[in-house]
N, C-alpha and C positions, 0 to 999 in steps of 0.2 A: 191747343190755341183757343178752343171754345171756352174752356175754364178761365183763361186769362180775360177774355171778353166779359164773362160772367162776373169775375172779380171786380172789374172797374165799372160795370153796370150797377153792381151793388154799392160801390163807393159813391157813385153818382146819386143813387136812390137815398143814401144816408144824408148827403148834403141837401137834397131836395126836402127830405123830411125835417131837417133842421130849420129850413126856411119856413116850413108850414107850421112848426110848433111855436115859433117865436110870438105870434099874436096871442098865445095863451099864457105867456110867462115873460120873464126878464132874462137878458143874456148872461148875467153873472150867476143867477140862480140855476139856469139851464146848464151852465158849465159845471157847477158844483154837483148837482144831482146826477147828471150823466156820468161824470168822471168818478164820483164816489161809488155809485152802483156798479158801473162797468169794472172799476178796479177791484171792488169786493168780489165780483164774480170770478175774475182772473186769479185772485189770491186764494179763493176757495178751491178752485181747480188745482192750482199749484200745490196747495197744502195736502189735499187728499189724493192726488195722483200718485200711485205707488212707485213710479219710475223716475221721479224727480226729487231733488234735494231742496228742502225749504231752508234757506240760509240768508243771513244778513250780517255783514262785517262793518263794524263801526268806523273803521278807517276809510271806508268808501262813502261815508255819508255826504261828502262834498259833491260827489257825482250825482247822488240821489237829489240833493237840493237843487242842483242846476237843472235837472230834468223836470223836477216839480215846478220850479219857478218859470223856466223858459218854455219847456215842452208841453206843460199842462195848463198852469194858471194863466200866464200871459197869452199864450197861443190861442186858447179857446175863448177866453173873455173877449179879446180883440176880434177874433173870428166871428163870434155870435153877435157882438155889437155891430160890426160892419154889415153882417148879413141882414140886419133889420132894414138897411137903407139901400142895399144894392141887390141886383139879380143874383140868384144862386149860381147861374152859369158863369158869371163874371168872377165871383169868388173862387169857383172851381178852377177857372183858367189861371188866375193869379197864383194859386197854390201849385200850379204846374211848373212854376219857376224854381221850386225847391231843389231839384237836382243841380241846377246851376249854382245856387248858393252853397249847397253842401260841398260841391267841388272847390269853390273859392275858400271855404273854411278849411278844407283839407290841404289846400295849397299853402295857406298862411300858418295853420296850426301844426300840421304834420309834415310840411315841406314836400308834399307830393307834387311832382312835376306835371304840368299840363302842356300838351303839344300845341303847335301853332294852329292846327286844325281845330282843337278844342277851344282855344281862345277866340278863333274866328266864329265858331258855332255859338259861343257864349255871347259875343257881340251881336250877332244876328238875332239870337233869342231875346235879348234885351230890347232890340229895336222893335220886336213884335209887340211890345207893350203899348207902343204909341197909339195905334188905331183904337184899341179897346179903352184906353184911358181918356180919349177925347169924346167917347160915347158915354154920357153920364145920365143916370136916372134922376128925375126931379128931386127925389128924397136925398140924394147925395149932395146936391148943390147947396142945400140949406146950411151946411157947415162951413162953407167957404173952401178955399183951396190953397195949396202951397206949391209953387212952381207947376201949376196946371194939374196937380194931383189933389183930389178931394180928401177930406179927413177919413171917410170910410175906406177909400183906396189905400191911403197911407197906413191905416190900422191893419189892413190885410197884409201889406208889405212887411210891416214890423212883425206880424204874426208868423209869416213865412220865414223871416230871418230867425226868429226865436225857435221855431220848429226845426229848422235845418241845423241850428247849433245843437239842439238837444239830441238830434240823431247822431251827431259826431260824438257827443258824450256817451250815448248809448253804445256806440260801436266800441268805445274804449272799455266799457264795462263787460261787454260780451266777449270781445276778442282777447283782451289782456287779463281780465279777471274771471273769465268763464262763468258769468252769470247767465241765467236763463232769461231771454227777452220777456217772456210772460211774467216771470217773477218781478223784474224791474218795472214793467208796465203796471203790474198790479199794485205795487207799493207806491209808485209815483202818482198814478191816477187816483188812488184812494186818498192820499195825503193832499194832493193838489185840489181834489174835489172838496175835501173838508175845508181847506183854506178859502176856496171860492164861496162855499156856503156861508162861512163866517163873514166874509166880505159882503155877501148879498144881504145879510141881516142888517148891516150898518148902512149900506148904500141904497138898497131897494126895498127894505122893510120886510115884514114877516110874511112868509108863504105867498110870494107873488104869482099865484096861479089863478087865472080867471075862469077856467073851465076844466075840471078835473078829468073827465072821461076822455076827451080828445087829447089832452096833454099826456096822460099816462099811456094811451094807445100809441101815440107817436113816439114817446120816449122809449117804450118797450121795443118798438120797431128799430129805432136808432141803435140801441144797445145790442139787440140781437144781431142786426146786420153788420154794424161797424165793429163793435168790440169783440164779438164772438165769431160770426161767420167769416168776415173778411180776414180777421187775424189768422184763423186756422187754415183758410183756403190759401192765403199767401204763403204760409209755411209749407203747405202741401205742394204748391207750384214751384217752390225753390228746389224741390227734388228733381225736377225735369227742365227747369229754365234757370238761366243765370239771373242774379240780382240786377245786373245791368239791363238785361232785356225787360224785366218786369218794371223797372223804373221808366224805361223808354215807353213801354206799353201804357203806362199811366196817363199818357197824353190823350187817350180816348175818353177819360172821365168827364172832361168838360162837355164833350159831345153828347154823352148820355144825360148829363145834368141839364143841358139846354133843351134836349128832347122832352124830358120830364116836365120842365118848367113851362114849355110851350103847351104841352098836352093838359097839364093839371091847372095851371094858373093863367094860361092864355098870354104869357109874356111874349112880346115881339122880339125876335132875335135879329138884330140889325147886321148889316154887312161888316161892321167894324169887328165883330166877333170872328167871322170867318176869315177875314184878312189877317187878323192877329194869329189865329190858329195856324194858318198856312206858313206865316213867317217863322213862328216859333217851332213848327214842325221841321222846317228846313234847318234851323239852328240846332235843334236836338239831334237831327240825323247826322249833321257834321260832327257834333259834339261826341256822339256815341258810336260813330261809324267803325272805328278800329276795334272797339270792345265788342260790338255786335257780331263781329266775324268769328268770335270764339264760340266753339261748339257748346251747346247746353250740357250741363253736368247731370247725368242720369244715375240715380242710385237704386 
């Protein structure tokens, strides 16, 4: 259980570092350089690891393109743009809705049934959005709003929807076509990162970095923690815990992110965050209750 807490403490640290690096660069460039370097590291490991097959089938290119566009390019550009204008803990909280959206995609795409309890939990979880959405940072308000949702909030919601859909595509590649998740991540991150870098040159100009030393220190930290440590630790934890339990435990990531942001940036954490966390926790508990009764698989 300690390692599970460590995993999501690291995820929270990665989000906080992303918030801290943005004053030194632009969101599209940050997406490009992070994904390109992180993907290249994964591909290098996959290529030289003696126990893995390095393969790519042309007939599956449509799956790769979907993950590149939705899971890397759109998800991270929208995510980093929104992070410029909202607290890191709020973004972390909104991404905690991904399990709900993934289940909805599975319901509509794979015709997987959802129980009455799961629908009830989903409804409560969505209600938990209300308190945190009405608490708005001054920077968010400058873009206006749509149905009481600011543009940065809407960008995060679209990013969560794109990310959730890409995980459905990833599941198809891993389960039905026996691809290594690291292989798929390496290819999609590298390609998506290259596309983002090309976009950055057009939209943001050449090399939009204001201070090289803090930028590359924080970037190295993000890639090490998120792309390398968290990925491997998650795989290790799947040996002793179910994927359902790990998804549920991800609920603690916003708590760590809020703690880091309060300590490092002095951000005030209002009551809206805690009320939303409690409501969503109730929704997640109902949503996952039956699955969480399954004993962990130990190998």
